[in-house]
C-alpha positions as CSV (number, residue, x, y, z in Angstrom):
1,M,115.0,-31.5,-38.1
2,S,117.8,-29.9,-40.1
3,L,120.9,-31.9,-41.6
4,V,123.2,-29.4,-39.2
5,V,121.4,-30.3,-36.4
6,E,121.5,-33.8,-37.2
7,L,125.3,-33.8,-38.1
8,G,126.0,-31.5,-34.7
9,V,124.4,-34.3,-32.3
10,V,126.7,-36.8,-34.0
11,F,129.9,-34.6,-34.2
12,A,129.3,-33.6,-30.6
13,Y,129.0,-37.3,-29.4
14,L,132.4,-37.7,-31.1
15,L,134.4,-35.0,-29.6
16,V,133.3,-36.0,-26.3
17,A,135.1,-39.4,-26.9
18,L,138.3,-37.1,-28.4
19,V,138.2,-35.0,-24.7
20,V,138.3,-38.3,-22.7
21,G,141.1,-39.7,-24.9
22,A,143.1,-36.5,-24.1
23,V,142.5,-36.8,-20.5
24,A,143.5,-40.6,-20.5
25,Y,146.9,-39.7,-22.4
26,R,147.7,-37.5,-19.3
27,A,147.5,-40.7,-17.3
28,T,149.3,-43.2,-19.9
29,E,152.9,-44.2,-19.1
30,R,155.1,-44.1,-21.8
31,S,155.4,-47.9,-21.8
32,A,154.0,-50.8,-24.0
33,E,152.5,-52.9,-21.6
34,D,150.6,-49.3,-19.8
35,Y,149.5,-48.4,-23.4
36,Y,148.1,-51.8,-24.7
37,L,147.0,-53.0,-20.9
38,A,146.5,-50.0,-18.7
39,G,148.6,-51.2,-16.2
40,R,146.7,-54.7,-15.5
41,G,144.1,-52.4,-13.6
42,L,140.9,-52.0,-14.8
43,G,138.2,-52.4,-12.1
44,T,134.7,-54.6,-12.3
45,V,132.7,-51.7,-14.0
46,V,135.0,-50.2,-16.9
47,L,136.7,-54.3,-17.7
48,L,132.6,-55.0,-18.0
49,F,131.8,-52.0,-19.9
50,T,134.8,-52.2,-21.8
51,T,134.3,-55.9,-23.0
52,F,130.7,-54.8,-23.5
53,A,131.4,-52.3,-25.7
54,T,134.3,-53.5,-27.6
55,L,131.9,-56.4,-28.3
56,L,128.9,-54.0,-29.6
57,S,129.5,-53.3,-33.0
58,A,127.8,-52.4,-36.6
59,F,126.0,-56.0,-36.4
60,T,124.3,-55.1,-33.5
61,F,122.5,-52.0,-34.3
62,F,122.3,-52.5,-38.1
63,G,123.0,-56.3,-38.9
64,G,120.8,-57.4,-36.2
65,P,117.6,-55.6,-36.6
66,N,118.1,-56.2,-40.4
67,L,118.0,-60.1,-39.8
68,A,115.4,-60.0,-37.4
69,Y,113.3,-57.3,-40.2
70,A,113.7,-60.2,-42.7
71,A,113.1,-63.3,-41.2
72,G,112.0,-62.8,-37.4
73,P,113.7,-62.2,-34.0
74,E,115.0,-65.7,-33.5
75,W,118.8,-64.1,-33.6
76,I,117.9,-62.9,-29.7
77,L,118.3,-66.8,-29.1
78,V,121.7,-66.8,-30.6
79,M,123.2,-63.5,-29.4
80,G,121.4,-62.9,-26.4
81,L,120.6,-65.9,-24.5
82,M,123.0,-68.6,-26.3
83,D,126.0,-66.3,-26.4
84,G,125.4,-64.3,-23.7
85,V,125.5,-67.8,-21.7
86,L,128.5,-69.1,-23.8
87,F,130.9,-66.5,-23.8
88,G,130.5,-65.7,-19.9
89,L,131.2,-69.8,-19.6
90,L,134.3,-69.3,-22.2
91,W,135.0,-66.2,-20.2
92,Y,135.3,-68.5,-16.8
93,F,137.1,-71.2,-18.6
94,L,139.5,-69.9,-20.8
95,G,139.8,-66.1,-19.9
96,Y,140.0,-67.0,-15.9
97,K,142.9,-69.2,-16.6
98,Q,144.4,-66.7,-19.1
99,W,144.2,-63.8,-16.5
100,L,146.0,-66.0,-13.7
101,V,149.1,-66.6,-16.5
102,G,149.1,-63.5,-18.0
103,R,149.6,-62.0,-14.5
104,A,152.2,-64.4,-13.2
105,Q,154.0,-64.2,-16.2
106,G,153.5,-60.9,-17.4
107,Y,151.9,-61.5,-21.1
108,V,150.5,-59.1,-23.2
109,T,149.4,-61.1,-26.2
110,L,147.8,-64.5,-26.9
111,G,150.7,-65.2,-29.2
112,E,153.5,-64.1,-26.4
113,M,151.4,-66.3,-24.2
114,L,151.0,-69.7,-26.5
115,G,155.1,-68.6,-27.9
116,D,156.6,-68.8,-24.3
117,R,154.9,-71.7,-23.1
118,F,156.0,-73.8,-26.3
119,G,159.1,-72.3,-27.2
120,S,158.1,-71.1,-30.8
121,S,158.4,-67.9,-32.3
122,A,156.9,-69.7,-35.3
123,L,153.8,-70.4,-33.1
124,R,153.7,-67.0,-31.9
125,G,153.6,-64.9,-35.2
126,L,151.5,-67.7,-37.1
127,V,148.5,-67.0,-34.2
128,A,149.7,-63.2,-34.7
129,A,149.4,-63.1,-38.6
130,I,145.8,-65.2,-38.3
131,S,144.4,-62.7,-35.8
132,L,145.6,-59.9,-38.0
133,F,144.4,-61.3,-41.1
134,W,140.7,-61.9,-39.8
135,L,140.8,-58.4,-38.1
136,F,141.2,-56.7,-40.9
137,P,137.8,-57.8,-42.2
138,Y,135.9,-56.9,-38.7
139,V,137.4,-53.4,-38.5
140,M,136.3,-52.5,-42.1
141,L,132.7,-53.8,-41.2
142,Q,132.4,-51.0,-38.3
143,Q,133.4,-48.2,-41.1
144,M,131.0,-49.9,-43.7
145,G,128.2,-49.7,-41.1
146,A,128.9,-46.0,-40.1
147,G,129.1,-45.2,-43.6
148,T,125.8,-46.7,-44.8
149,A,124.1,-45.3,-41.3
150,L,124.7,-41.1,-42.0
151,V,123.7,-42.1,-45.7
152,A,120.5,-43.0,-44.1
153,L,120.4,-40.5,-41.7
154,T,121.0,-37.6,-44.1
155,D,119.2,-38.9,-46.8
156,G,122.1,-39.2,-49.0
157,A,123.4,-35.6,-48.3
158,V,126.5,-37.1,-46.4
159,P,127.9,-39.8,-49.1
160,Y,129.2,-43.5,-47.6
161,W,132.8,-42.6,-48.3
162,A,132.5,-39.3,-46.4
163,G,130.6,-41.2,-43.0
164,A,133.4,-44.3,-43.3
165,A,136.3,-41.6,-43.1
166,L,134.6,-39.5,-40.6
167,V,134.5,-42.2,-37.7
168,T,138.0,-43.5,-39.2
169,V,139.9,-40.1,-38.2
170,F,138.2,-39.9,-34.9
171,M,139.3,-43.4,-33.9
172,I,143.0,-43.2,-35.3
173,A,142.9,-39.7,-33.2
174,Y,141.7,-40.9,-29.4
175,V,143.4,-44.8,-29.6
176,V,147.0,-42.7,-30.9
177,V,146.6,-40.5,-28.3
178,S,145.1,-42.6,-25.1
179,G,145.8,-46.3,-25.5
180,M,143.9,-49.0,-23.5
181,R,143.2,-46.6,-20.7
182,G,141.5,-44.2,-22.7
183,V,139.8,-46.9,-25.1
184,A,138.4,-48.6,-21.8
185,W,137.0,-45.2,-20.7
186,T,135.3,-44.0,-24.1
187,D,134.1,-47.9,-24.0
188,T,131.9,-47.6,-20.4
189,I,130.7,-44.0,-21.7
190,Q,129.8,-45.5,-25.0
191,G,128.5,-49.0,-23.5
192,L,126.4,-46.8,-21.1
193,F,125.1,-44.5,-24.2
194,M,124.4,-47.4,-26.0
195,L,122.0,-49.1,-23.7
196,V,119.7,-45.7,-23.1
197,V,119.6,-45.1,-26.7
198,V,118.4,-48.4,-27.9
199,W,116.2,-48.9,-24.9
200,A,114.6,-45.2,-25.7
201,A,114.1,-46.2,-28.8
202,F,112.3,-49.3,-28.1
203,L,110.1,-47.7,-26.0
204,W,109.1,-44.5,-28.1
205,V,108.8,-46.4,-31.4
206,G,106.9,-49.2,-29.5
207,G,105.1,-46.8,-27.6
208,A,103.8,-45.1,-31.2
209,L,103.0,-48.4,-32.7
210,A,100.9,-49.8,-29.8
211,A,98.9,-46.0,-29.9
212,T,98.2,-46.7,-33.9
213,G,97.2,-50.3,-33.3
214,Q,100.3,-51.5,-35.4
215,L,102.3,-52.8,-32.6
216,G,103.5,-56.5,-34.0
217,G,101.9,-55.9,-37.2
218,A,100.1,-58.4,-39.7
219,L,103.1,-61.2,-39.3
220,P,102.7,-64.7,-39.2
221,D,102.9,-66.5,-36.2
222,E,106.1,-68.2,-37.3
223,F,107.8,-65.1,-38.2
224,R,107.1,-63.8,-34.5
225,A,108.1,-67.0,-32.3
226,L,111.4,-67.6,-31.1
227,G,112.9,-70.7,-32.6
228,G,110.7,-71.1,-35.6
229,G,110.7,-69.8,-39.1
230,L,113.7,-69.8,-41.4
231,Y,116.5,-71.3,-38.8
232,S,117.4,-75.1,-38.1
233,P,118.4,-76.1,-34.6
234,Q,122.2,-76.7,-36.3
235,W,122.2,-73.5,-38.1
236,M,121.3,-72.0,-34.9
237,L,123.8,-74.0,-32.5
238,S,126.7,-73.5,-35.5
239,Q,126.0,-69.7,-35.2
240,A,125.8,-69.5,-31.7
241,I,128.6,-71.5,-30.7
242,G,131.3,-70.6,-33.5
243,I,130.0,-66.8,-32.7
244,A,131.2,-67.3,-28.8
245,L,134.4,-69.2,-29.7
246,G,135.1,-66.5,-31.8
247,V,134.7,-63.6,-29.8
248,T,136.6,-65.3,-26.9
249,M,140.1,-64.9,-29.5
250,F,139.1,-61.6,-30.9
251,P,142.4,-59.9,-30.1
252,Q,140.4,-57.1,-28.6
253,V,138.8,-59.7,-26.2
254,N,141.2,-61.9,-25.7
255,Q,143.8,-59.3,-24.5
256,R,140.9,-58.1,-21.7
257,F,141.5,-61.2,-20.3
258,F,145.1,-59.5,-19.0
259,V,143.8,-56.5,-17.9
260,G,141.2,-57.3,-14.6
261,E,142.7,-55.7,-11.2
262,S,142.0,-58.8,-9.3
263,E,140.2,-62.1,-9.4
264,R,137.1,-60.7,-8.1
265,V,137.2,-58.2,-10.6
266,L,137.4,-61.0,-13.4
267,K,135.1,-63.0,-11.7
268,R,132.3,-60.3,-11.3
269,S,132.4,-59.2,-14.9
270,F,131.4,-62.9,-16.2
271,A,129.1,-63.3,-13.8
272,L,127.2,-60.0,-14.9
273,W,128.0,-60.3,-18.7
274,P,124.9,-62.3,-19.7
275,V,122.5,-60.0,-18.4
276,L,124.1,-57.0,-19.6
277,V,124.0,-58.8,-23.4
278,L,120.2,-59.2,-22.7
279,L,119.6,-55.4,-21.9
280,L,120.7,-54.5,-25.2
281,F,119.9,-57.3,-27.9
282,V,116.3,-58.1,-27.0
283,P,115.3,-54.1,-27.7
284,A,117.6,-53.9,-30.9
285,F,116.2,-57.1,-32.5
286,L,112.8,-56.9,-32.0
287,L,112.7,-53.1,-33.4
288,G,113.6,-54.6,-36.6
289,S,111.0,-57.2,-36.5
290,W,108.5,-54.4,-35.6
291,A,109.6,-52.4,-38.8
292,A,108.9,-55.8,-41.0
293,G,105.1,-55.5,-39.4
294,V,104.3,-52.3,-40.0
295,G,105.7,-52.6,-43.8
296,I,108.6,-50.4,-44.0
297,E,110.7,-50.7,-47.0
298,T,114.0,-50.3,-47.5
299,S,117.0,-52.5,-49.1
300,G,119.4,-51.1,-46.4
301,N,119.4,-50.8,-43.1
302,V,116.2,-50.9,-41.5
303,L,116.6,-49.1,-38.2
304,P,117.2,-45.7,-39.1
305,V,114.8,-45.7,-41.8
306,L,112.2,-46.6,-38.7
307,L,113.2,-44.2,-36.3
308,N,112.7,-41.6,-39.2
309,E,109.8,-42.9,-39.5
310,Y,108.3,-42.7,-36.1
311,T,110.6,-40.6,-34.2
312,P,112.0,-36.9,-34.2
313,G,115.1,-36.3,-36.0
314,W,117.1,-35.1,-33.3
315,F,116.5,-38.6,-31.4
316,A,117.3,-40.4,-34.6
317,A,120.3,-38.5,-34.8
318,L,121.1,-39.8,-31.2
319,V,120.5,-43.3,-31.7
320,V,122.6,-43.4,-35.0
321,A,125.5,-41.7,-32.5
322,G,124.7,-44.4,-30.5
323,A,125.5,-46.7,-33.5
324,L,128.6,-44.8,-34.2
325,A,129.8,-45.5,-30.8
326,A,129.0,-49.2,-31.2
327,M,131.3,-49.4,-34.2
328,M,133.9,-46.9,-32.8
329,S,134.0,-48.9,-29.4
330,S,134.4,-51.9,-31.0
331,S,137.2,-50.4,-33.4
332,D,138.8,-48.2,-31.4
333,S,139.9,-51.7,-29.2
334,M,140.5,-53.6,-32.5
335,L,143.3,-51.2,-33.9
336,L,145.0,-51.4,-30.4
337,S,144.8,-55.0,-30.2
338,G,146.0,-55.4,-34.0
339,S,149.0,-53.2,-33.1
340,S,150.3,-54.7,-30.1
341,Y,150.0,-58.2,-32.0
342,F,152.1,-56.7,-34.7
343,T,154.5,-54.8,-32.5
344,R,154.9,-57.8,-29.8
345,D,154.4,-60.8,-32.0
346,L,155.5,-59.6,-35.2
347,Y,158.4,-57.0,-35.2
348,R,160.0,-57.9,-31.9
349,P,160.7,-61.6,-32.5
350,F,161.0,-61.3,-36.4
351,V,162.7,-57.8,-36.9
352,N,164.2,-56.2,-33.9
353,P,164.2,-58.2,-30.9
354,A,166.0,-55.4,-29.3
355,A,163.7,-52.6,-29.9
356,S,162.8,-50.5,-26.5
357,D,159.8,-50.1,-25.0
358,R,159.5,-46.2,-26.0
359,R,160.1,-47.8,-29.7
360,E,157.6,-50.1,-29.3
361,D,155.4,-47.7,-27.9
362,L,155.7,-45.0,-30.9
363,L,155.4,-48.0,-33.4
364,G,152.1,-49.4,-31.8
365,R,150.7,-45.7,-32.3
366,V,151.7,-45.3,-35.8
367,G,150.6,-49.0,-36.4
368,V,146.8,-47.9,-35.6
369,A,146.9,-45.5,-38.2
370,V,148.1,-47.5,-41.1
371,F,146.2,-50.5,-40.3
372,A,142.6,-48.3,-40.3
373,T,143.4,-46.5,-43.0
374,G,144.0,-49.6,-45.0
375,A,140.8,-51.0,-43.9
376,F,139.1,-47.8,-45.0
377,V,140.1,-47.9,-48.3
378,A,139.1,-51.6,-48.4
379,S,135.8,-50.6,-47.0
380,L,134.9,-48.3,-50.0
381,F,134.6,-51.5,-52.3
382,E,131.6,-52.3,-49.9
383,P,132.8,-56.5,-50.5
384,G,129.8,-57.9,-49.0
385,S,127.0,-57.0,-46.5
386,L,127.6,-56.3,-43.0
387,V,126.2,-59.9,-42.0
388,Q,129.0,-61.7,-44.2
389,V,131.7,-59.7,-43.4
390,G,131.0,-60.2,-39.5
391,S,130.2,-63.8,-40.0
392,T,133.7,-64.8,-42.1
393,A,135.8,-63.5,-39.7
394,F,134.1,-64.6,-36.2
395,G,134.4,-68.1,-38.0
396,G,138.4,-67.7,-38.4
397,F,138.8,-66.5,-34.8
398,A,136.5,-69.2,-33.9
399,Q,139.0,-71.8,-35.3
400,L,141.6,-70.6,-32.3
401,A,139.8,-71.2,-29.4
402,L,139.9,-74.9,-28.6
403,P,143.3,-75.5,-29.5
404,V,144.3,-72.5,-26.8
405,G,141.8,-74.4,-24.1
406,V,143.5,-77.7,-24.4
407,A,147.3,-75.7,-24.5
408,L,145.5,-74.1,-21.2
409,Y,144.4,-77.4,-19.3
410,W,146.4,-80.4,-20.9
411,R,150.0,-80.4,-19.6
412,G,150.5,-83.2,-22.4
413,T,149.9,-80.7,-25.1
414,T,153.2,-80.3,-27.5
415,R,154.0,-77.5,-29.9
416,A,153.9,-79.8,-32.9
417,G,150.1,-80.6,-32.0
418,M,149.6,-76.8,-31.2
419,L,151.1,-76.0,-34.8
420,A,148.8,-79.1,-36.1
421,G,145.6,-77.9,-34.8
422,V,146.1,-74.1,-35.4
423,A,147.4,-74.1,-38.9
424,G,145.0,-77.5,-39.8
425,S,141.8,-75.8,-39.2
426,Q,142.4,-72.8,-40.0
427,A,143.8,-74.2,-44.0
428,F,140.0,-75.8,-43.8
429,Y,138.0,-73.0,-43.1
430,L,140.0,-70.7,-45.7
431,W,139.6,-73.5,-48.3
432,T,135.6,-73.3,-47.7
433,V,135.7,-69.6,-47.6
434,F,137.8,-68.5,-50.4
435,G,139.2,-71.9,-52.6
436,P,137.2,-72.9,-55.5
437,E,134.3,-75.4,-55.5
438,V,136.1,-79.2,-56.1
439,T,133.6,-81.9,-56.9
440,L,134.0,-85.5,-57.0
441,G,131.2,-87.5,-59.4
442,G,129.3,-84.0,-59.7
443,V,129.4,-83.5,-55.6
444,P,130.9,-81.1,-53.8
445,V,134.0,-82.2,-51.7
446,L,134.0,-79.2,-49.4
447,V,130.9,-77.7,-48.7
448,S,129.4,-74.8,-46.8
449,T,127.2,-76.9,-44.4
450,Y,127.8,-80.5,-43.2
451,W,124.2,-81.9,-42.4
452,G,122.9,-78.6,-41.3
453,W,126.2,-77.5,-39.7
454,S,128.4,-75.0,-40.5
455,A,132.1,-75.2,-42.4
456,S,133.1,-73.2,-39.6
457,M,132.2,-76.0,-36.8
458,V,133.7,-78.3,-38.8
459,G,136.9,-76.8,-38.8
460,V,136.8,-76.3,-35.2
461,V,136.4,-80.0,-34.4
462,L,139.2,-80.3,-36.8
463,G,141.3,-78.5,-34.8
464,L,140.5,-80.4,-32.0
465,V,141.6,-83.8,-32.9
466,L,144.6,-82.2,-34.8
467,T,145.8,-80.7,-31.4
468,L,144.6,-83.7,-29.4
469,G,145.6,-86.1,-31.6
470,V,149.1,-85.0,-32.9
471,S,150.5,-84.5,-29.0
472,A,149.2,-87.9,-28.0
473,F,151.8,-88.8,-30.5
474,T,154.6,-86.6,-30.4
475,A,157.1,-85.7,-27.9
476,Q,157.7,-82.0,-26.0
477,A,160.1,-80.6,-27.9
478,A,163.5,-78.4,-26.6
479,G,162.5,-75.2,-25.3
480,E,158.9,-75.9,-24.4
481,D,157.8,-75.4,-20.7
482,S,154.2,-76.5,-19.6
483,A,155.2,-75.2,-15.9
484,V,154.3,-71.6,-17.1
485,Y,150.7,-72.3,-17.1
486,F,150.3,-74.8,-14.2
487,E,152.5,-73.9,-11.1
488,G,152.1,-71.4,-8.6
489,L,149.9,-69.2,-10.7
490,R,147.1,-68.3,-8.4
491,A,149.8,-67.3,-5.5
492,A,152.1,-65.1,-7.9
493,A,149.0,-63.6,-9.4
494,R,147.5,-63.0,-5.5
495,A,151.1,-61.7,-4.5
496,D,151.5,-59.4,-7.7
497,A,148.1,-57.8,-6.9
498,E,149.1,-57.4,-3.2
499,G,152.1,-55.7,-4.0
500,E,151.0,-53.5,-6.0
């Protein structure tokens, strides 16, 4: 299969996404709320698939199969089962309450919601700054994945930088044009496309291996067994819980808690979530373990190599297009949400409180281009593997989850408690990731694991303790208003929905 045809498949897919974005532009009002939240009017299918596609990134098609290739398919337990169920529960307990609050009060971002409740622009800005800090490497992760995918597909004819640049340019184009409505529509197409191609790859490769008697390969039982092998229970639970908490606080996911059309839409979406997750992760990770079984050799991403070996070139190109869909559907939402955090939580309160909606809308579109370009430049240095980059960002976002949960459900939460919980857990986690090793008597004081548990999980517990403890010993300050989270939410949300 010629290089022209392979690249033609990829370009055709990217152009379809751009056309959808252009159609969405015609339906989008020139207001910040409509640009960022699509008028809070997404239905079940679109909300479910935009959340699904937003979470499916380079890790799904490359990082996950690479892990399965190296050490067995046990990540199905972490991503497919544990996080499918855990995130569904968090969507119910945190996402539903956040939808009620956002619908009643008109919030667009997490920082706006917290800043209003606690009467604190400092808390609002802190949450936005933390979110943008951890969002940057995750956008970069998608661009790294795109670059390596096209290198593998074309045997190096398309260099890494060109692949990353291609996806960046297309993302900027349709996110700037279309906003949340276009992103949600393209996400729905991308999510369906990803499911189809990964199952087609699974059946095609599985059939080829079964026909030649290679299915399963000469792998030891502990490699094939779920729950065995290299991973300890503490490690697996740390990963599963940390990823689920991190996902809940990802700006692009958290903002989707605001956009459901109705209570029924929200509840249907999180009930269907675990099924959808399993439908994608099981075949993707099994493909990686099959590659190890048949002796595929590569130091890069294993999935394109496996497909080039057992499927026609046009089909391998189609699956790589699916992988690009995964990356773009994550990155476009990240760029949009990151832009809203910058304009609503940093620019408005600290630079220009009187900014008009039109000005904020324009600034948000410019911010998308600037943020994406900066991440692209950083991705050229390829800082760490896909798994390392993604895992670090997940841990940073996870630190926010429990303080936010406490604020949503406990009237006694105070501004001081929130600031202590958010800042304290982030400081601890940042030190474990970036700080120098400190020893006492030759023993590290801060280490990456604690009796098998990750530093991220220790930070999460620390944030919870600080939020509860400091709140218990401090009084609510002037400007705090717990009523916005607790009084008349359901009635206000239903009246608003009926009025529309």
